[in-house]
N, C-alpha and C positions, 0 to 999 in steps of 0.2 A: 587622764584615763589611758590605760595601756591598750595599744592596738595589737591585736593578734598578729604574730609574725614580725613584729617590729621591736624586738628586744636588742639591746646592745650586743649581747653574745660576746664574741671574741674581739669586737671592735673597741678600741680605746683611743681613737684618733683625737678626741677632744682632750685627752690627757697628754697628748703629744703636741699638737699644733697650736693650742690656745695658750695665752698668757694667763696665769692664775696668781694675781698679786697677793692674795691672802696666804698662799703657800710659797711666795717668793720664787715662783716657777716662771722662767721666761718662755716666750713662744718658741716652738720648734724643738724643745727638749722634752724628753719623756719625764713625766712627773715621778718623783722618787717613790711615791706610794702606788704607782701603777704596777700591777703584777704581770708577769710574763703570761701571755695567752689571754689577757683581758682581766678586768676586775680591779678593785681598789682595796688596798690594805686597810684604809681608814674609812671605808664606805659608810659605816654607821655614824662616824664623827666627821665626815667630810664637810668642808666649808659650804656656806649658803650658796655661793656662786656656783659650786659644782652641783648642789641639789637642784638649783633653779634651771640649769642649762639643759636644753633638749635640742638636738639638731633637727633640722627640718625633715630629714628622712624619717626619723623616729616618730615624729608627730603628724606626718602627712600620709593619710591612707592612700592617696593617689600615686605616691612615689613607688616605683618598682623596687623589688629587693636588690636588683642590680645596681642601684644607686647608693647602697649602704656605704658609708664613708671609707671604711677600710678596704673595700673592694675597688673603689674608684680613686682613692688617694686624695679625696676632697671632702671637706665638711661643708654642706650647704646650710646656711644659717642667716638669720636676721641679725644685723649689727645692733647690739643693744644701745649704742650711742648715736645712731643716726637712722635714717630711713633706708639705708642700703641693704640690698640682698647680696650676700657674699658667698663666694666659693673660696674657702681657705684650704690651701694645698699642703700636703705632706712635704716637708723640706727635701725629702729624698726623691720626690716626684713633682717638682715645681710647676710643670706644665700639664699636670693631670686635668686641669680645668678645660683643656683643649681636646680631650678625648670626645668622640662624637656624642656619647650618651650624656655627658655632663654639659658640653657646649650647647647642645640642642635644648637642654633644660634651661640653661642660662639665657639663651635667646628668647625662649618662650616667656620667661619672667620679664625680660626687657620689653617684649611686645605687650605685656600687660600693663606697662607704664612704670615699672620699677626701675630704680637706679641699680644697676648690677655691676659688681666689682669682683674680680678674681684677685686673690692675694697669694703670694709665695715669698716668705721672708719679708724683705723691705720693698719688694717690687709689687706693683698693683696695675691691673689693666681694667679698663671700662669696656663692657660688652654692650653693644647697641642693638636695638630691635631689628636693624637691617642685617645683623650677623657680622657687621664690622666690629673690630675691637682695636684698642690702642692703649698705650701707657697712660696712667692717671698722672695729672700734673700735681 
């Protein structure tokens, strides 16, 4: 169900930072079907993985508009393969997860008992409820 004020608009971070095996698109590169200014050339025929994906910002009424992925350089999402809560960063802004608005959100998620990981390319950091963070092993 669409939440008022929570449309993708010009944001296409998921089309850039995420790997999409069905389209043979590696993580960190803009999808060949992503249009300048947002949107998808194959929207009606996009793969199921794209149809099913929704970032946490778009689906959470409580998240401020200031946390929209393209504004903060970070997609906040549930990892579909684990129980992790992730902050996946734009490769051009690999430490975007450390900006106060994003970092405070990640610490809050860690305080709720979640395993929280920030990712940028091949690097990953674990964020703890105490606000401490360090590289994942």
